[in-house]
C-alpha positions as CSV (number, residue, x, y, z in Angstrom):
1,M,7.5,28.7,22.3
2,N,9.4,25.8,20.6
3,R,10.6,25.9,17.0
4,L,7.5,24.2,15.5
5,A,5.1,26.5,17.3
6,A,7.1,29.6,16.4
7,R,7.3,28.6,12.8
8,F,3.6,28.0,12.4
9,A,2.7,31.2,14.3
10,A,5.0,33.2,12.0
11,L,3.5,31.6,8.9
12,K,0.0,32.2,10.1
13,K,0.7,35.8,10.6
14,E,2.0,36.1,7.1
15,G,-1.0,34.2,5.7
16,R,1.3,31.5,4.3
17,T,1.3,27.7,4.4
18,A,4.4,25.7,5.5
19,F,6.2,23.7,2.9
20,V,7.6,20.5,4.5
21,P,9.9,18.4,2.3
22,F,10.8,14.9,3.3
23,I,14.2,13.3,2.8
24,T,15.5,10.0,4.2
25,A,18.6,10.5,6.3
26,G,21.6,8.8,4.7
27,D,20.0,8.6,1.2
28,P,22.0,7.9,-1.0
29,D,24.8,8.3,1.6
30,M,25.4,10.4,4.7
31,E,27.5,13.0,2.9
32,T,25.1,13.7,0.1
33,S,22.1,13.5,2.4
34,F,23.6,16.2,4.6
35,A,24.5,18.4,1.7
36,I,20.8,18.3,0.7
37,L,19.6,18.8,4.3
38,E,21.7,21.9,5.0
39,K,20.4,23.6,1.9
40,L,16.7,22.8,2.2
41,P,15.8,26.0,4.2
42,S,17.4,28.3,1.6
43,C,15.3,26.5,-1.0
44,G,12.0,27.3,0.8
45,A,11.6,24.5,3.4
46,D,9.8,25.9,6.4
47,I,9.9,22.6,8.3
48,I,12.0,19.5,7.4
49,E,10.8,16.0,7.8
50,L,13.8,13.7,8.1
51,G,13.2,10.0,7.7
52,M,14.9,7.4,10.0
53,P,15.9,4.5,7.8
54,F,14.2,1.3,8.6
55,T,14.2,-2.2,7.1
56,D,10.3,-2.5,7.0
57,P,8.7,0.9,6.3
58,M,5.2,-0.5,5.9
59,A,3.3,2.8,5.5
60,D,5.6,3.9,2.7
61,G,5.3,3.3,-1.0
62,P,8.1,2.0,-3.3
63,A,10.0,5.3,-3.6
64,V,10.4,5.9,0.1
65,Q,11.0,2.2,0.8
66,A,13.8,2.3,-1.7
67,S,15.3,5.4,-0.1
68,S,15.5,3.5,3.2
69,V,17.2,0.6,1.5
70,R,19.8,2.9,-0.1
71,A,20.5,4.6,3.3
72,L,20.9,1.4,5.2
73,K,23.2,0.0,2.5
74,S,25.3,3.2,2.8
75,G,25.8,2.5,6.5
76,A,23.2,4.8,8.0
77,T,22.5,4.3,11.7
78,M,20.4,6.0,14.4
79,A,23.6,7.5,15.9
80,K,24.7,8.9,12.5
81,V,21.2,10.4,12.1
82,F,21.5,12.2,15.4
83,K,25.0,13.5,14.4
84,M,23.5,14.8,11.2
85,V,20.9,16.8,13.0
86,E,23.5,18.1,15.5
87,K,25.7,19.2,12.6
88,F,22.7,20.9,11.0
89,R,21.9,22.7,14.2
90,K,25.4,24.3,14.2
91,I,24.4,26.2,11.1
92,D,20.6,26.5,11.5
93,K,19.1,27.3,14.9
94,T,15.5,28.0,13.7
95,T,14.2,25.6,11.1
96,P,12.2,22.8,12.8
97,I,13.1,19.2,12.2
98,V,10.6,16.4,12.6
99,M,12.0,12.9,12.5
100,M,9.7,10.3,10.9
101,G,10.0,6.6,11.2
102,Y,8.8,3.4,12.9
103,Y,8.7,2.2,16.5
104,N,11.0,-0.8,16.3
105,P,14.3,1.1,16.3
106,I,13.0,3.5,18.9
107,H,12.1,0.6,21.2
108,A,15.5,-1.0,20.6
109,H,17.1,2.3,21.5
110,G,14.9,2.7,24.6
111,T,12.2,5.3,24.5
112,A,13.4,7.5,27.4
113,R,17.0,7.5,26.0
114,F,15.7,8.1,22.5
115,A,13.7,11.1,23.7
116,K,16.8,12.6,25.4
117,D,19.0,11.9,22.4
118,V,16.7,13.5,19.8
119,A,16.2,16.5,22.0
120,A,19.9,16.9,22.5
121,A,20.5,16.6,18.8
122,G,18.0,19.4,18.1
123,V,14.9,17.5,16.9
124,D,11.6,19.3,17.4
125,G,9.0,16.6,16.7
126,L,8.6,12.9,16.0
127,I,6.3,11.1,13.6
128,V,6.0,7.4,14.4
129,V,3.8,5.7,11.8
130,D,3.1,2.5,13.6
131,L,2.5,3.8,17.1
132,P,-1.2,4.3,17.7
133,I,-2.7,6.8,20.1
134,E,-3.7,4.0,22.5
135,E,0.0,3.2,23.0
136,D,1.9,6.3,22.2
137,E,2.3,7.6,25.8
138,V,5.3,5.2,26.0
139,L,7.1,7.8,23.8
140,R,4.9,10.8,24.0
141,L,5.4,11.4,27.8
142,P,9.3,11.1,27.8
143,A,9.3,13.2,24.6
144,K,7.1,15.9,26.1
145,A,9.4,16.0,29.1
146,Q,12.3,16.8,26.7
147,G,10.2,19.5,24.8
148,V,9.7,17.2,21.7
149,D,6.3,16.9,20.1
150,V,4.9,13.6,19.0
151,I,2.8,14.3,15.9
152,R,-0.4,12.4,15.4
153,F,-2.1,11.3,12.3
154,V,-5.7,11.9,11.1
155,T,-6.8,9.7,8.1
156,P,-9.8,9.6,5.7
157,T,-11.2,6.8,7.9
158,T,-11.0,8.7,11.2
159,D,-14.5,9.1,12.6
160,D,-15.6,12.0,14.9
161,A,-15.2,10.0,18.2
162,R,-11.6,9.0,17.3
163,L,-10.8,12.5,16.1
164,K,-11.6,13.9,19.5
165,R,-9.3,11.3,21.1
166,I,-6.5,12.1,18.7
167,V,-6.6,15.9,19.4
168,A,-7.0,15.5,23.2
169,D,-3.3,15.0,23.9
170,A,-1.9,16.1,20.5
171,S,0.9,18.7,20.2
172,G,3.0,20.3,17.5
173,F,0.7,19.8,14.6
174,L,-1.6,17.2,13.1
175,Y,-0.7,15.2,10.0
176,Y,-3.6,14.5,7.7
177,V,-3.0,11.5,5.5
178,S,-4.8,12.5,2.4
179,V,-5.2,9.1,0.8
180,A,-6.0,5.6,2.1
181,G,-2.9,3.6,1.4
182,V,0.9,4.0,1.3
183,T,2.9,7.1,0.4
184,G,3.2,8.3,-3.1
185,T,0.8,6.0,-4.9
186,K,-2.4,8.0,-5.3
187,S,-3.4,11.6,-6.2
188,V,-4.7,13.8,-3.4
189,P,-8.5,14.3,-3.5
190,E,-8.9,18.0,-2.8
191,D,-12.6,18.0,-2.0
192,E,-12.1,15.3,0.6
193,V,-9.2,17.2,2.1
194,R,-11.3,20.3,2.4
195,A,-14.0,18.5,4.2
196,A,-11.6,16.7,6.5
197,L,-9.8,19.8,7.5
198,A,-13.1,21.5,8.3
199,R,-13.8,18.6,10.7
200,V,-10.3,18.9,12.3
201,R,-10.6,22.6,12.8
202,A,-13.9,22.2,14.5
203,V,-12.3,20.4,17.4
204,T,-8.7,21.8,17.6
205,D,-6.6,24.9,17.0
206,L,-3.5,22.8,16.2
207,P,-2.1,23.4,12.7
208,C,-2.8,20.6,10.3
209,A,-0.4,19.5,7.5
210,V,-1.4,17.3,4.6
211,G,0.8,14.6,3.0
212,F,0.6,11.3,1.1
213,G,-0.1,12.0,-2.5
214,I,1.2,15.5,-3.3
215,R,3.7,15.3,-6.1
216,T,3.3,18.3,-8.4
217,P,3.6,22.1,-8.0
218,E,-0.1,22.3,-9.0
219,Q,-1.2,19.8,-6.3
220,A,1.0,21.6,-3.7
221,A,-0.6,25.0,-4.5
222,A,-4.1,23.5,-4.3
223,I,-3.5,21.9,-0.9
224,A,-1.6,25.0,0.4
225,A,-4.8,27.0,0.0
226,L,-6.5,24.6,2.4
227,A,-4.0,23.3,4.9
228,D,-1.4,24.7,7.3
229,G,1.3,22.6,5.8
230,V,2.1,20.7,2.6
231,V,4.3,17.6,2.9
232,V,6.0,16.2,-0.1
233,G,8.2,13.1,0.1
234,S,7.9,10.5,-2.6
235,A,8.4,13.0,-5.5
236,I,11.6,14.3,-3.8
237,V,13.2,10.9,-2.9
238,S,12.3,9.6,-6.4
239,L,14.7,12.2,-7.8
240,V,17.5,10.7,-5.7
241,A,17.0,7.3,-7.4
242,A,16.6,8.8,-10.8
243,N,19.9,10.7,-10.7
244,L,22.2,8.3,-9.0
245,N,24.2,7.7,-12.2
246,G,24.8,11.4,-12.5
247,G,26.8,11.6,-9.3
248,K,26.5,13.5,-6.0
249,D,26.2,17.0,-7.5
250,K,23.5,15.9,-9.9
251,V,21.4,14.4,-7.1
252,I,21.7,17.5,-4.9
253,A,20.9,19.8,-7.8
254,E,17.8,17.9,-8.9
255,V,16.4,17.5,-5.3
256,L,17.0,21.2,-4.4
257,G,15.6,22.3,-7.7
258,L,12.3,20.5,-7.1
259,T,12.2,21.7,-3.6
260,R,12.4,25.3,-4.8
261,T,9.6,24.7,-7.3
262,L,7.3,23.0,-4.8
263,A,8.0,25.6,-2.1
264,G,7.3,28.4,-4.5
265,S,3.9,26.9,-5.4
266,T,3.1,26.3,-1.8
267,H,4.0,29.9,-0.7
268,A,2.3,31.5,-3.7
269,A,-1.1,30.1,-2.6
270,R,-2.5,32.3,0.1
271,H,-3.6,30.2,3.0
272,G,-7.4,29.9,3.4
273,K,-8.1,31.0,-0.2
274,V,-8.9,28.2,-2.6
275,P,-7.5,28.6,-6.1
276,A,-10.2,29.1,-8.8
């Protein structure tokens, strides 16, 4: 059982929902980014989503786009991101890391080589926003050979026929995009999420995490009662931008403080029990 499967199994046994914070590797610089990364588990992160900086993150809203710009300006590269994960693995052997990004840098790296490199670094899963299921075997197959899951998306516009195709070769978990649009720009519609997750669970036993639109502790708690995982990104990376003038320590403190609050709300909501 890999780290992702083990973590979801343990949380299910406890009746808890996974809290999944997103940060962009190298934002605002590699040193500060790693200082945040290494402390996320102690602040309640069950799984960490680590963004691969990219020049054209088309699925992301202004906050996450800006985080990529900051990371790239600070000198972030794919090789440095791998090194960051390797360094993290020396101090944390159990917290799953899912790298999220776009296909262009992966293609440039070479998919087979990329799969080997992420596995060697200690990555457990990949989320590639612009790689549709019709074409994802170019990465999914070499990744599977290395024990790395390629996480697939389900969206509000996914019909039943496509949903069956999505889950057929899926692994790790499913990522339900709660709103139509880019990250961090709309509020999550709880009733629609409830209905969507019921459809997903009718065709697969894979865990399903929900992201795109969860920004507050109250929203995290509400979705935690429905989903197997709660993903928060824009609210977290926005704090990096808001505290840059305060220096490295201020950025770290603010990001970790929000992480603790969101994780606490997520974990307080018992999985499968909708708040009144």
